[in-house]
MMTF fields as JSON, N, C-alpha, C and O atoms, coordinates in Angstrom:
{
  "mmtfVersion": "1.0.0",
  "mmtfProducer": "UNKNOWN",
  "numBonds": 235,
  "numAtoms": 236,
  "numGroups": 59,
  "numChains": 1,
  "numModels": 1,
  "chainsPerModel": [1],
  "groupsPerChain": [59],
  "chainIdList": ["A"],
  "bondAtomList": [4, 2, 8, 6, 12, 10, 16, 14, 20, 18, 24, 22, 28, 26, 32, 30, 36, 34, 40, 38, 44, 42, 48, 46, 52, 50, 56, 54, 60, 58, 64, 62, 68, 66, 72, 70, 76, 74, 80, 78, 84, 82, 88, 86, 92, 90, 96, 94, 100, 98, 104, 102, 108, 106, 112, 110, 116, 114, 120, 118, 124, 122, 128, 126, 132, 130, 136, 134, 140, 138, 144, 142, 148, 146, 152, 150, 156, 154, 160, 158, 164, 162, 168, 166, 172, 170, 176, 174, 180, 178, 184, 182, 188, 186, 192, 190, 196, 194, 200, 198, 204, 202, 208, 206, 212, 210, 216, 214, 220, 218, 224, 222, 228, 226, 232, 230],
  "bondOrderList": [1, 1, 1, 1, 1, 1, 1, 1, 1, 1, 1, 1, 1, 1, 1, 1, 1, 1, 1, 1, 1, 1, 1, 1, 1, 1, 1, 1, 1, 1, 1, 1, 1, 1, 1, 1, 1, 1, 1, 1, 1, 1, 1, 1, 1, 1, 1, 1, 1, 1, 1, 1, 1, 1, 1, 1, 1, 1],
  "groupList": [{"groupName": "UNK", "atomNameList": ["N", "CA", "C", "O"], "elementList": ["N", "C", "C", "O"], "formalChargeList": [0, 0, 0, 0], "bondAtomList": [1, 0, 2, 1, 3, 2], "bondOrderList": [1, 1, 2], "singleLetterCode": "X", "chemCompType": "L-PEPTIDE LINKING"}],
  "groupTypeList": [0, 0, 0, 0, 0, 0, 0, 0, 0, 0, 0, 0, 0, 0, 0, 0, 0, 0, 0, 0, 0, 0, 0, 0, 0, 0, 0, 0, 0, 0, 0, 0, 0, 0, 0, 0, 0, 0, 0, 0, 0, 0, 0, 0, 0, 0, 0, 0, 0, 0, 0, 0, 0, 0, 0, 0, 0, 0, 0],
  "groupIdList": [1, 2, 3, 4, 5, 6, 7, 8, 9, 10, 11, 12, 13, 14, 15, 16, 17, 18, 19, 20, 21, 22, 23, 24, 25, 26, 27, 28, 29, 30, 31, 32, 33, 34, 35, 36, 37, 38, 39, 40, 41, 42, 43, 44, 45, 46, 47, 48, 49, 50, 51, 52, 53, 54, 55, 56, 57, 58, 59],
  "secStructList": [7, 7, 7, 7, 7, 7, 7, 7, 7, 6, 6, 7, 7, 7, 7, 7, 3, 3, 3, 3, 3, 3, 6, 6, 3, 3, 3, 3, 3, 3, 6, 6, 3, 3, 3, 3, 3, 3, 1, 1, 2, 2, 2, 2, 2, 2, 2, 2, 2, 2, 2, 2, 2, 2, 2, 2, 2, 2, 7],
  "xCoordList": [33.688, 34.458, 34.655, 33.689, 35.878, 36.204, 36.168, 36.738, 35.507, 35.414, 36.403, 36.372, 37.274, 38.251, 37.744, 37.57, 37.51, 36.942, 37.961, 38.774, 37.923, 38.786, 38.324, 37.18, 39.195, 38.771, 37.603, 37.506, 36.713, 35.57, 36.026, 37.066, 35.25, 35.557, 35.095, 34.304, 35.576, 35.239, 33.729, 33.073, 33.179, 31.759, 30.891, 29.663, 31.517, 30.761, 31.193, 32.357, 30.265, 30.577, 30.021, 28.839, 30.879, 30.482, 30.751, 31.802, 29.815, 29.977, 30.137, 29.372, 31.138, 31.387, 31.194, 31.817, 30.328, 30.111, 30.452, 29.866, 31.398, 31.847, 31.675, 31.841, 31.341, 31.239, 32.156, 32.039, 33.068, 34.022, 34.276, 34.321, 34.441, 34.794, 36.309, 36.95, 36.881, 38.334, 38.648, 38.284, 39.329, 39.743, 38.591, 38.741, 37.433, 36.282, 35.444, 34.481, 35.788, 35.051, 34.566, 35.331, 33.314, 32.754, 33.092, 32.79, 33.717, 34.099, 33.275, 33.001, 32.887, 32.18, 33.109, 33.678, 33.247, 34.062, 33.173, 32.297, 33.396, 32.689, 33.724, 34.604, 33.625, 34.619, 36.035, 36.968, 36.152, 37.442, 38.045, 39.218, 37.271, 37.725, 36.934, 35.719, 37.63, 36.996, 35.814, 35.919, 34.68, 33.487, 33.159, 32.813, 33.263, 32.947, 33.169, 33.216, 33.308, 33.435, 32.134, 31.493, 31.749, 30.523, 30.8, 31.587, 30.164, 30.419, 29.634, 29.968, 28.591, 27.868, 27.503, 27.422, 27.288, 27.027, 25.748, 25.7, 24.725, 23.439, 23.591, 23.033, 24.342, 24.542, 25.365, 25.09, 26.371, 27.211, 26.383, 26.508, 25.544, 24.713, 23.673, 23.359, 23.142, 22.196, 22.876, 22.28, 24.124, 24.876, 25.116, 24.977, 25.474, 25.709, 24.426, 24.458, 23.298, 22.014, 21.689, 21.206, 21.953, 21.723, 22.576, 22.103, 23.828, 24.701, 24.164, 24.121, 23.755, 23.234, 21.982, 21.826, 21.098, 19.873, 20.183, 19.613, 21.091, 21.466, 22.105, 21.834, 22.95, 23.616, 22.619, 22.727, 21.637, 20.667, 19.74, 19.276, 19.471, 18.623, 19.352, 18.717, 20.69, 21.475, 21.531, 21.738, 21.349, 21.472, 20.174, 20.138],
  "yCoordList": [102.5, 102.841, 101.567, 100.866, 101.273, 100.104, 100.516, 101.536, 99.73, 100.022, 99.143, 97.92, 99.75, 99.001, 98.896, 99.905, 97.682, 97.452, 96.739, 95.96, 97.0, 96.245, 94.796, 94.503, 93.885, 92.494, 92.355, 93.117, 91.391, 91.208, 90.873, 90.243, 91.293, 90.957, 89.534, 88.97, 88.971, 87.596, 87.433, 88.235, 86.398, 86.109, 86.965, 86.894, 87.761, 88.653, 88.39, 88.588, 87.948, 87.741, 88.914, 89.242, 89.54, 90.697, 90.395, 89.854, 90.74, 90.557, 91.919, 92.844, 92.033, 93.272, 93.019, 92.124, 93.811, 93.733, 95.099, 96.107, 95.133, 96.4, 96.394, 95.363, 97.559, 97.752, 98.917, 99.993, 98.712, 99.759, 99.764, 98.712, 100.952, 101.112, 101.159, 102.042, 100.205, 100.132, 99.94, 98.934, 100.929, 100.875, 100.57, 99.803, 101.177, 101.026, 99.789, 99.56, 98.982, 97.756, 97.819, 98.167, 97.488, 97.474, 96.149, 95.086, 96.207, 95.005, 94.881, 95.875, 93.667, 93.37, 92.515, 91.527, 92.915, 92.177, 91.702, 92.433, 90.493, 89.918, 89.612, 88.776, 90.278, 90.125, 90.35, 89.608, 91.413, 91.852, 90.87, 90.995, 89.902, 88.921, 89.133, 89.333, 89.087, 89.299, 88.359, 87.156, 88.926, 88.125, 88.139, 87.1, 89.318, 89.355, 90.716, 91.733, 90.723, 91.929, 92.16, 91.211, 93.419, 93.78, 94.989, 95.863, 95.036, 96.109, 97.38, 98.448, 97.275, 98.494, 98.46, 97.404, 99.652, 99.81, 99.101, 98.5, 99.166, 98.556, 97.049, 96.521, 96.358, 94.913, 94.62, 93.658, 95.449, 95.255, 95.438, 94.659, 96.465, 96.694, 95.588, 95.204, 95.078, 93.959, 92.722, 92.006, 92.473, 91.343, 91.538, 90.597, 92.755, 93.046, 92.858, 92.299, 93.323, 93.127, 91.641, 91.188, 90.886, 89.445, 88.764, 87.869, 89.18, 88.626, 88.956, 88.097, 90.207, 90.625, 89.832, 89.406, 89.638, 88.887, 87.437, 86.882, 86.825, 85.431, 85.288, 84.321, 86.237, 86.192, 86.335, 85.651, 87.232, 87.442, 86.233, 85.943, 85.537, 84.348, 83.171, 82.258, 83.185, 82.104, 82.205, 81.201, 83.411, 83.563, 83.424, 83.53],
  "zCoordList": [93.562, 94.721, 95.545, 95.845, 95.904, 96.718, 98.183, 98.567, 98.975, 100.398, 101.133, 100.997, 101.902, 102.686, 104.113, 104.797, 104.553, 105.879, 106.759, 106.261, 108.061, 108.971, 109.024, 108.678, 109.45, 109.559, 110.527, 111.488, 110.288, 111.188, 112.6, 112.794, 113.572, 114.96, 115.243, 114.487, 116.3, 116.656, 116.792, 117.456, 116.167, 116.249, 115.336, 115.396, 114.502, 113.617, 112.18, 111.832, 111.355, 109.952, 109.164, 109.267, 108.381, 107.602, 106.132, 105.789, 105.276, 103.846, 103.198, 103.471, 102.336, 101.615, 100.124, 99.552, 99.5, 98.056, 97.484, 97.879, 96.553, 95.978, 94.47, 93.817, 93.923, 92.48, 92.13, 92.716, 91.179, 90.819, 89.315, 88.678, 88.764, 87.358, 87.253, 87.823, 86.522, 86.348, 84.871, 84.262, 84.315, 82.909, 81.967, 81.015, 82.238, 81.36, 81.581, 80.85, 82.578, 82.874, 84.323, 85.222, 84.543, 85.888, 86.551, 86.01, 87.719, 88.451, 89.721, 90.393, 90.041, 91.276, 92.139, 91.675, 93.4, 94.361, 95.491, 95.953, 95.931, 97.066, 98.137, 97.931, 99.268, 100.339, 99.825, 100.135, 99.022, 98.457, 97.462, 97.112, 97.002, 96.018, 94.728, 94.76, 93.601, 92.301, 92.117, 92.356, 91.686, 91.402, 89.919, 89.357, 89.26, 87.835, 87.207, 87.898, 85.873, 85.065, 84.311, 83.86, 84.175, 83.467, 82.58, 82.944, 81.434, 80.482, 80.78, 80.267, 81.607, 81.972, 83.451, 84.079, 83.975, 85.404, 85.831, 86.905, 85.009, 85.355, 85.6, 86.562, 84.738, 84.919, 86.174, 86.891, 86.434, 87.621, 88.896, 89.841, 88.915, 90.089, 90.263, 91.39, 89.16, 89.237, 89.824, 90.628, 89.423, 89.973, 91.469, 92.25, 91.867, 93.288, 94.095, 95.191, 93.558, 94.249, 94.367, 95.405, 93.309, 93.349, 94.405, 95.107, 94.522, 95.56, 96.945, 97.825, 97.13, 98.435, 98.804, 99.949, 97.839, 98.078, 98.429, 99.369, 97.666, 97.928, 99.298, 100.01, 99.675, 100.983, 102.116, 103.134, 101.943, 103.015, 103.16, 104.263, 102.081, 102.142, 102.777, 103.305, 102.728, 103.309, 104.834, 105.515, 105.371, 106.826, 107.551, 108.777]
}
């Protein structure tokens, strides 16, 4: 499921990570930009968790 978010407000940085099944391939999006294709849901979710962890460690 793709989440459509309004643009961030001034002084607020928001990160959006989405996982969606499209034509039999799991896609991961980072801030609405393509990040990667995965053949199964488990790998796609692991990639999304890795992105979330990396993002939280950067802040």
